[in-house]
C-alpha positions in Angstrom: -29.0 4.4 -16.7 -28.5 4.1 -12.9 -28.5 0.7 -11.2 -30.7 -0.2 -8.2 -29.0 0.3 -4.8 -28.7 -2.8 -2.7 -27.4 -3.3 0.8 -24.3 -5.5 1.0 -26.0 -7.6 3.6 -28.8 -8.4 1.2 -26.5 -9.6 -1.6 -23.8 -11.1 0.6 -23.2 -12.8 3.9 -20.8 -10.6 5.9 -18.4 -12.6 8.0 -15.9 -11.5 10.7 -12.6 -13.3 11.5 -10.6 -14.2 14.6 -7.2 -15.2 15.9 -6.5 -18.5 17.7 -4.4 -18.2 20.9 -0.8 -17.9 19.9 0.5 -19.7 23.0 -1.3 -22.9 22.0 0.9 -24.7 19.5 -1.9 -27.1 18.4 -3.8 -24.2 16.9 -1.0 -23.3 14.4 0.9 -24.6 11.4 -2.0 -26.6 10.1 -3.5 -26.7 6.6 -6.0 -23.8 6.7 -4.7 -20.5 5.2 -5.1 -17.7 7.6 -5.1 -14.1 6.3 -4.1 -10.8 7.9 -4.5 -7.3 6.3 -0.8 -7.1 5.8 -1.0 -10.2 3.5 -3.2 -8.2 1.1 -0.9 -5.2 0.9 1.7 -7.3 -0.9 -0.6 -8.7 -3.6 0.1 -8.0 -7.3 -3.3 -9.3 -8.5 -6.9 -9.3 -7.3 -6.6 -12.9 -6.1 -5.0 -14.5 -3.0 -4.1 -18.2 -3.1 -1.8 -18.7 -0.1 -0.7 -17.0 3.2 2.5 -17.0 5.3 0.6 -18.4 8.3 -1.8 -21.3 8.6 -4.0 -22.6 11.4 -5.3 -26.1 12.3 -8.9 -27.4 12.3 -8.7 -27.1 16.1 -7.5 -23.5 16.0 -10.4 -22.7 13.7 -12.9 -24.4 16.1 -11.5 -22.8 19.2 -11.5 -19.2 17.8 -14.0 -16.8 16.2 -12.4 -17.4 12.8 -14.7 -18.7 10.0 -13.7 -20.9 7.1 -14.6 -18.9 4.0 -15.4 -20.7 0.7 -13.5 -20.3 -2.5 -14.4 -17.0 -4.3 -15.1 -15.1 -1.2 -14.2 -11.4 -1.1 -11.8 -10.4 1.7 -12.3 -6.8 2.9 -10.0 -5.4 5.6 -12.0 -3.5 8.1 -9.1 -2.0 10.1 -5.4 -1.1 10.0 -6.0 -0.3 7.1 -9.6 -0.2 5.9 -10.3 -1.3 2.4 -7.7 -3.8 1.3 -9.4 -6.4 -1.0 -8.7 -9.8 -2.4 -10.7 -12.7 -3.9 -9.9 -16.1 -2.4 -9.0 -18.9 -4.8 -9.4 -21.6 -2.1 -10.9 -22.0 1.4 -9.4 -19.5 3.9 -9.9 -18.0 7.3 -9.0 -14.5 8.4 -8.1 -12.6 11.6 -10.4 -10.1 13.2 -9.3 -7.3 10.9 -11.8 -8.3 8.2 -15.4 -8.1 7.3 -15.4 -10.6 4.4 -18.2 -11.1 1.9 -19.6 -14.4 0.7 -21.7 -13.4 -2.4 -25.2 -14.7 -2.8 -26.5 -15.9 -6.1 -27.4 -12.4 -7.4 -23.8 -11.0 -6.9 -20.6 -11.6 -8.8 -17.5 -11.6 -6.7 -15.3 -9.8 -9.2 -17.9 -7.1 -9.6 -18.0 -6.7 -5.8 -14.2 -6.4 -5.7 -14.1 -3.4 -8.1 -17.2 -1.9 -6.6 -15.7 -1.8 -3.1 -12.4 -0.6 -4.5 -14.2 2.3 -6.1 -16.2 3.1 -2.9 -13.3 2.5 -0.5 -12.9 6.1 0.6 -16.6 6.3 1.6 -16.4 3.1 3.6 -13.2 4.3 5.3 -15.0 7.5 6.4 -17.6 5.3 8.1 -15.0 3.8 10.4 -14.9 4.6 14.1 -12.3 4.3 16.8 -10.0 6.4 18.9 -6.7 4.5 18.4 -7.4 3.4 14.8 -10.6 3.4 12.7 -12.6 0.3 12.2 -15.6 -0.4 10.1 -18.2 -2.5 11.9 -20.1 -5.5 10.5 -23.3 -3.6 10.8 -21.9 -0.7 8.7 -20.7 -3.1 6.0 -24.0 -4.9 5.9 -26.0 -1.6 5.6 -23.7 -0.1 3.0 -25.5 0.3 -0.3 -23.9 -0.4 -3.7 -25.3 -0.2 -7.3 -26.2 -3.8 -8.3 -27.1 -4.4 -12.0 -28.3 -7.8 -13.3 -25.8 -10.6 -12.9 -24.8 -10.7 -16.7 -24.1 -6.9 -16.6 -22.0 -7.3 -13.4 -19.9 -9.9 -15.2 -19.4 -7.7 -18.2 -18.4 -4.7 -16.0 -16.0 -6.9 -14.0 -14.4 -8.2 -17.2 -13.7 -4.7 -18.6 -12.3 -3.5 -15.2 -10.1 -6.6 -14.7 -8.6 -6.1 -18.2 -7.8 -2.4 -17.4 -6.4 -3.4 -14.0 -4.2 -6.0 -15.6 -2.6 -3.4 -17.8 -1.9 -1.2 -14.8 -0.3 -4.1 -13.0 2.0 -4.9 -16.0 3.2 -1.3 -16.0 3.8 -1.4 -12.2 5.8 -4.6 -12.7 8.0 -2.7 -15.3 8.5 0.0 -12.7 9.7 -2.5 -10.1 12.1 -4.1 -12.6 13.7 -0.7 -13.3 14.1 0.0 -9.6 15.7 -3.4 -9.2 18.2 -2.5 -11.9 19.1 0.7 -10.0 19.5 -1.3 -6.8 21.9 -3.8 -8.6 24.0 -0.9 -9.9 24.2 0.5 -6.4 25.4 -2.8 -5.0 28.0 -3.2 -7.8 29.4 0.3 -7.2 29.3 0.4 -3.4 28.8 -3.1 -2.1 26.5 -4.3 0.7 26.1 -1.3 3.1 25.7 -3.6 6.1 28.9 -5.5 5.6 30.7 -2.5 4.0 33.3 -4.6 2.1 34.8 -1.5 0.5 35.3 0.1 3.9 33.5 3.4 3.1 33.2 5.9 5.9 30.1 5.2 8.0 27.9 7.8 9.8 24.5 8.0 11.4 21.7 9.2 9.2 21.1 12.3 11.4 24.6 13.6 10.7 24.3 13.5 6.9 20.7 15.0 6.8 19.3 18.5 7.5 16.1 17.1 9.0 14.3 13.9 9.8 10.6 14.8 10.5 7.9 12.4 11.7 4.4 12.8 10.4 1.6 14.5 12.4 -0.1 11.9 14.6 -3.6 12.9 13.6 -5.9 11.5 11.0 -6.3 13.8 8.0 -9.8 15.1 7.2 -10.1 14.1 3.5 -11.5 16.5 0.9 -12.8 15.8 -2.6 -9.9 17.8 -4.1 -7.2 20.1 -2.9 -3.5 19.4 -2.0 -2.1 15.8 -2.0 -1.8 14.2 1.4 0.5 11.2 1.2 -0.4 7.8 2.6 1.9 4.7 2.8 0.0 3.2 -0.2 1.3 6.1 -2.4 4.9 4.8 -1.9 6.4 2.0 -4.0 9.9 0.7 -4.1 11.6 3.9 -5.2 8.6 5.5 -6.8 5.1 6.8 -6.5 1.6 5.3 -6.9 -1.3 7.7 -6.8 -4.0 5.2 -7.8 -5.5 6.0 -4.4 -5.1 9.8 -4.4 -6.2 11.6 -1.3 -6.5 15.4 -0.7 -6.7 17.9 2.2 -7.7 21.6 2.1 -5.3 24.5 2.4 -5.9 24.9 6.2 -5.0 21.3 6.9 -2.0 21.5 4.6 -0.7 24.4 6.6 -1.3 22.6 9.8 0.4 19.3 8.6 3.5 21.2 7.3 3.9 23.5 10.3 7.1 21.8 11.3 8.5 21.4 7.7 7.3 21.9 4.2 8.2 19.1 1.8 10.7 20.1 -0.9 12.1 18.5 -4.1 14.9 16.1 -3.2 13.4 15.1 0.1 12.9 11.4 0.7 9.6 10.2 2.0 9.9 7.0 4.0 7.2 4.6 5.3 7.8 3.6 8.9 4.7 1.5 9.6 2.6 -0.9 7.6 4.8 -1.6 4.5 8.0 -0.6 6.3 11.0 0.8 4.4 9.5 1.8 1.0 10.6 5.2 0.0 10.6 7.7 -2.9 12.2 11.1 -3.8 10.0 14.1 -4.1 10.2 15.5 -7.6 10.0 19.1 -8.8 6.5 20.4 -9.0 5.1 18.0 -6.3 3.1 19.8 -3.5 2.6 17.4 -0.7 2.0 16.9 3.0 2.3 13.8 5.2 -0.6 11.7 6.2 0.2 9.1 8.9 3.1 6.5 9.3 5.5 8.5 7.1 8.8 10.3 7.7 10.4 13.2 5.8 14.2 12.9 5.3 16.1 15.9 3.8 19.7 14.9 2.8 22.5 17.4 3.3 23.5 17.6 -0.4 27.1 18.5 0.5 27.5 15.2 2.3 25.1 12.8 0.6 22.9 12.8 -2.5 19.2 12.0 -2.5 19.5 9.3 -5.1 22.4 7.5 -3.4 20.7 7.7 0.0 17.3 6.5 -1.4 18.7 3.2 -2.7 20.8 2.7 0.4 17.7 3.0 2.5 15.7 0.7 0.2 18.4 -1.9 0.7 18.9 -1.5 4.5 15.2 -1.4 5.4 14.0 -4.6 3.8 12.4 -7.0 6.3 15.3 -9.5 6.2 17.8 -6.8 7.1 15.8 -4.6 9.4 16.7 -6.3 12.6 20.4 -6.3 11.7 20.5 -2.5 11.4 17.9 -1.3 13.9 17.8 -2.8 17.4 14.5 -1.5 18.6 12.5 -1.6 15.4 10.4 -4.4 13.9 9.2 -5.4 10.5 6.0 -3.6 11.3 7.3 -0.4 12.8 10.4 1.8 12.6 11.3 3.9 15.7 12.2 7.5 15.0 15.3 7.1 17.3 16.4 4.1 15.2 15.9 6.0 12.0 18.0 8.9 13.2 20.8 6.6 14.4 20.8 4.3 11.4 24.3 3.8 10.1 24.8 4.6 6.5 27.9 4.5 4.3 29.1 7.8 2.9 31.5 7.4 -0.1 33.1 10.5 -1.6 30.6 12.8 -3.3 32.2 12.2 -6.7 31.3 8.4 -6.5 27.7 9.3 -5.4 27.5 11.7 -8.4 28.6 8.9 -10.7 25.8 6.7 -9.4 23.4 9.6 -9.9 24.4 9.8 -13.5 23.6 6.1 -14.1 20.4 6.5 -12.1 19.4 9.5 -14.2 19.3 7.3 -17.3 17.2 4.7 -15.5 15.0 7.5 -14.1 14.2 8.6 -17.7 12.7 5.2 -18.3 11.0 5.2 -14.9 9.4 8.6 -15.8 8.0 7.1 -19.0 6.6 4.1 -17.1 5.2 6.3 -14.3 3.4 8.5 -16.9 1.9 5.3 -18.4 0.8 4.2 -15.0 -0.7 7.6 -14.3 -2.6 7.5 -17.6 -3.8 4.0 -17.0 -4.8 4.8 -13.5 -6.9 7.8 -14.8 -8.5 5.6 -17.4 -9.2 2.8 -14.9 -10.9 5.1 -12.4 -12.9 6.8 -15.1 -14.1 3.4 -16.2 -15.1 2.5 -12.6 -16.9 5.8 -12.2 -18.9 5.3 -15.4 -19.5 1.6 -14.6 -21.0 2.2 -11.2 -23.1 5.1 -12.5 -24.6 2.9 -15.2 -22.9 5.0 -17.9 -20.3 2.4 -19.3 -20.9 1.4 -22.9 -20.9 -2.4 -22.8 -22.0 -3.1 -26.3 -18.5 -3.8 -27.5 -17.9 -6.2 -24.6 -21.1 -8.2 -25.0 
């Protein structure tokens, strides 16, 4: 059966946020958690319980920020659209949110998964020349399927369980990548300090090409050819839970300067800066926004060796050490090209690749599990919000 469609504004109060003036110290370092969209990009669960920044009661009063109650749903409305989290305590947000305070007929966890499922639709409703933003009115008027409250809770419980399994697999993937990073450091040392005195060169001299992404927003299609977003990159791997596509014409346009080939490294230069992965055989891709294509010159440097060096160098705590003009929010193309990298003899790099290959075999198994769980999770969401999910075994 299908559920009745209800406007978000009828089942929730939609609340915008704000930023106190930075130059007034009395507004900052208080007791009120203050959320930005970036804070949501790092979450490993559906909940948020703290933030890097806090504001004072005076900062809250003197800005357009609103104190949200516990169990509110944070929804980022720009840069990017659609990041979600449930608050476990009172919090405020900056202006990059249209947060939802559920009314009595709506369950916050159900709303979380519902908006996660309809994220692409909401993103397409955004407007703006520099970057898209979803307005408060658009969010209030957006309609979602809303079954009776007990059914909402059952659906949320099923989806949360499936999502937890996905998160556990992703944690295993992170641990395997951390193992590869530790092997890299043991073999070659810290690339910044270079204690083993390896030869050092600029990235542009050991690669065949470093290509920035097209500076246009892709026109998404229901299926077609994969168009990468920063959310598809993890620490050394891929995550296609949010899989986006473009048609053949757009693919041709977005790869006019360079098609992506196996062995290329795709690097995020905005948002979650410095995450990267190697393109595998059989992957047909084009770049969305905020991404860079790096093609190693295999005579000088191996993809696997370069990948883990980049992952080490471009962490937020090291970024300002190795790139003068870049920030933790943005990598300049000139800084990427001039980035100093160590270049040990190719035989040593091959030795690292051999160790990495054994780790990669475990990573592939984990990635397949993640892919299978992602497929199951999104199938469950599709059936849930169409009223087709069998809840009899979860009653």
